[in-house]
N, C-alpha and C positions, 0 to 999 in steps of 0.2 A: 170562651172564657178567656182573659185578661187575668194568666195568672204571677204573682209575683213571688220571687222564693229568697227569703233571706238566709246565708248561711255562713257561720262563722271565717270561713277564710274557703279559700279555692287551691288549696295547694295536695297533695298527693296522696288522696285517702279516699277511704269506699266510697262516704256520704258525697263526696266529689264526685266521684263516679257515676254513682247511680243519678243523682242530679244531672251530670251531661247527657247522659243515656237519655232519659227522659226527656230534655231540650232537644236531643239528636232527633228520636224515634217518633216522639208523640208531634202529629201535625193534627191536630183538633181542636188545639189553642194557641193561644201567644203566651209566651212565656218571656218573662222581665229574670231578673238576678241580680241580687245586692253582697255582696262582700262586708262583712263588718272589717274584716281586717281587706288586707293592700290586693293586690294578684298574685294569684300561684300558676302553677301550672295546669289549670283548668280555664285559666284568664284568656289565654290565647285560644284554645279549643274551643271555647262558647264562642268565640268573639267570629271564628273560621266560619262556625254553623249560623251566622247571623242573629246570633242571641244578645241584646242589650246587656252590658253588665256595667254595675254602677260601685268599686270601691271603696271605703268611706275610711278606709286608717284607723278605724275608733279605736281610742283605748276606752278601757271601763270610767275613768275621768273626766273624760271629754264630754262635757254636756253639750257642746255648741254642737258635737258632732249627731248628738243623739235629738238635734234638733233637725240635722240633715236628713237625718232619717226620716223623718215627719215629716220633713218638706216634703222628698223624694216618694215619697208613700201617697202624698196628697196628688201631687204631679201623674203620678203612673194609672193613681184613680183604679184599683185590682176587683176584681170580682172574688180571687181567692187571694189570701196570705200565705204562702207554705214556707214555713221556718224551719231550718236545719240546725242538730245538733243544739248542746247543751246554753251556748250563750245567746245565739240566736232565738232559742224556745224562748228563754226571758226578753232578751230586748227586744228583737222583732215582736215578739207576743206582745208585750206592754205599750210597743208603739201603736201597734194596729189599733189596738183596743182603745189607747186613749184615744184615737181618731175617729173612734167609732166604726170602727172597722168589725162584724163580726165573724164574718167568714174565715175564720183561721183554725189552719191545722198543722199541729205540730207534728216532726218526725225526728222519733228517738233512736239513733244506732248505736247508741254504747248499751255494754251488757249489765253483769255487776259490776258496782263502784264499790271498792273498799277500803274504808282507811289505812293508810298505810302504802299503800297501792297507785291511789289514786291520788292528784292535791284535793285539800280540804276545800278551797274555794268551791270546787266542782262538787264534791260533797253538798256542799250547804246549798248549792245552786241547785239540786237535783232536789234536795230538800223542803225547797222553794218552789220549786215546780209540782212537785206532787201536792202542795196546797193551791197552788195558781188554777193547775189543771180544772179544777171543778168549776172557773170562772172565766177561762180565758179561751183556748180552745173549742171546736165542736167537733172535734174528732182528732186521734193523736195514732199517728202510724207508727207502727212499732215494727221494723225487718228482721226483730230475731226470735224467734217462737219461744226460745229460752227466757228472754226478755221481758214479754208481754206477763209472764207470771209472777219476775223479781223484780217488777213496777208494778201490778198490782197492790204487789204484799207493799212494796214502800208508801204506798197510800195513794197513787194514781187514780183517777176516775176511771175505774175498771170498764165501768158504760163505754169509754169512747175509744177504746185501746182495741185498734185493727193490724192485726197482724199483716204486710205484705211484704213478702223477700224479695230480692233482688232478682233481675230477668238478664239476659246472655243472649246474644248476636250469634248464634252457632251457624249463620254462611261466613264469621269470622272466625269463631272459634272452633276448629276441625283438625281431626287429624292430617298433617300435610308433608308430606315423604319428602318432597324437595327441601320445607324447612328446614326438617329433622338432617339432612346430608349436611346443609350449610353449617347448621350451628356445629356439629361434630367435626365438621374441617376445620372451622374456626378455632375450637379450642385445643385441634389436636390430638385427639385421643386414640386411644386402638377399637378397630371396629366393634368388638366382643363386649369391651370392656361396657358392666353396668352405670349409665348417670344417674346418681339422684339428686333432687334438688330441692331448695328454700328460698320463695319468694318473701321478705320481710325485711322494714328499714330497721337498724338496728335500733332497739329497743327494748327493755327490760321484761316486760310482758312476752317481746316475741321466743324470747328464753332460747339463745341461741346458745347460751353455757350446756342447757340439757341436751341438745342436739348434738353437739363437738363432742361431749361426754358418751351418748351414744355410738357415734361413729368408734371412738375409741375402744368399745368392750367390741366393735364389730371387727375392726379390722388387728384385737387383740388373739382373733380366731382365725387370722390368715387370710378370712374375705376379702376379695377384691373388687374395688370400686373407684368410682369418683362422685363426688359432691362436689355441685355448682351452687355458690348461694347470689345471690342478688339481692338488691336493693339500695337505698338511702343510706350512705356512710360504712357500705359495705366492701372496703375495699383496701388495698397495701395500707391506706395513713392511720387507717384504726387502727391502733397500737395496743388498743386491750384487747383487738379478735387477734390480732395475729401475733399475740405473745400468747393467747391462749391455745392457738392452733402448734404453735410452736412444741409447748409446755406437753401439748396430747399425742406428740409425734404424728400430725396427720397433715405437715404441710406438702406435701406431694399427694397427697389423697382430696386436699379441698382447692378450687378456685374461687377466689372474689371475682366477680362480673361487674359488682356495682348495679348503681340505676339502668332498666332496662324496659322502655314502656310499653313495647311488644311482646305482648304475654301471649300471644298463639306461637311466634317464633320459641321461646324460652321451651314453653311446655311442651313442643314438639321435638325441641332436641334432650330432653327429661324420659328416664323409664318409668320414676317413680317418685313422685312426689310427696314431701313431710312437711307438715305443719306442726311443729314443738311449741305455740304456745301458753304460755302459764295463766293468763288470763286476759280476762277485757275484749276479748273479742265479742262482736256480733253475729254476724253475718259473713264468714270469711271470702270475699269474692272470689279468693286468689285457688281456694282450693275446689270453686262449683269451673272456672276456669280451665284448672287441669282437667278436671273429668270430662268438659268440654270436650276436649283436645283428645280422651282416649286414655288421659294416663291414672291409672288408680291412685290411690291416694294413704299414707300413715298418718294418721292425725291424733291430736289430742283431745281431749274431752272436752271444750273451751268454748262457748259459744252456741253458735247451732250447727260444728260442724259435724257431729255426729247425724244432724237431721238431713244434712248435706249427702253425707257419705252413705247412708244406712246401711247397704250389705255388700257396697262394692268395693269397700277396701277395708282397713283396719285403726280400730280406735286402741288407745290407751290412755291411761290418766295422766295428768301433765305434772309435771316435776321428778318425773321416774324414767331416769336414762337405760336405766336395766328394760323394762318394759317397752320403752321405746326402742330400743336394741334389739327386743326378740322380735318384734314385729316387722322393720326393717329387713333382717334376717330373711324371716320367712319370705314377705315380698319379694327379693333379691334369688331366693330356691323357686319360686313360682314364677320366675320370668321367662318368657322366649318356650312354654309352656301353652299348651292347649286349653289349660284354665284358664292362664293368664289373658289369655284369648278374647276369651269370652267374658273376664272380670271388665276388660279394657270396653268391651260393647256396651255391659250394662250400664259402665260408670257414666258413659256418652246419655246413652237412652235416661238414663236418672234423670239428670241436666234437663232434656229435651222435653221429656213428658212433665215435671214439674216447674222449671226455672226459664223459661224461655222466656224473651222480651218482650214478645206479644202479650204474653199471660200477666205480667207486672204491668205492661202500661192501659191492659182491660182493668185491670183492680185501680190503680190511680185515676182515672179516669171517671171511675164508679164513684169510687170518693170523691173526686171533687163538685158533680154530679147531687150527690145526695146531701153533700154541704152546701152548695149554691141553691138546691130547690128548697131546703128544709130551714134555711136561715131567717 
């Protein structure tokens, strides 16, 4: 089948990552990608796979660019059009329908959107999409188990909602002692010092403040550790972040390491992974990636984090630095014990059983075939 994917952008996000993995590992179909915006991180990565990528640099008011999308879809003659994220679901879905294309699949990657936290235009689009869900798509793939219930309540056509979790390549994501040694040598730390980490761009929804306050509580008890923070804008140039770290007297206990695209090397350098998000998560990839490398997690109960970790880690409520600190402290005390080894093994086994890349691809192929056959 010829599957044309329309996505809002190709930046560094979970949806873009999953689209990339589908194009990389699925050899049963021919994939094409249309980005409504310009090229981003995954533009070059998709090109390296030999995937044809088109970037429209579309503005919402650019009518002529919308016609470019229509012409492109006519040229590509897709068997299936699959759209990703709010704007692409709306614009891509309408464009395909205007051309008479009926085999349309939406891909919902967002969780609960709240006024005051999400953009009002995004909330408006979601409301509009709930109405159009009865008219445009044949199927709506939801990445988050929690979000499936949320969007059914928001008015989406519940009969079309299908939960497909993300999948991971466990031949890449695995425990690696060499990566661990290299990482620790690079950041120059004591051999026995526990390393905790967080991978997240600097964004209110990722809630670095709650994490920093939790670390301050732990340090007040004279518990030693090093926390490595990774992500976009996580560096010394981030004046607000650096100021907050200094204020909490954590400068000696935190390293700001910026963007790192080799998640396996990052995770193998850590002892414990911390996810401190306060809202907006769907299916947090980084939690599953950490577990695949045998690194147990302390996570806030946002999106599908609780579903991913199950009984392999610690779950705390969001926006609660005291409970987050307590969970991190428990994890640090358990470190290097026999119980910890069992927990690490269970974490990887959880990903292997539930979220293997092959399982995800099988679900997508089944969905594409059903839409193609029944439309």
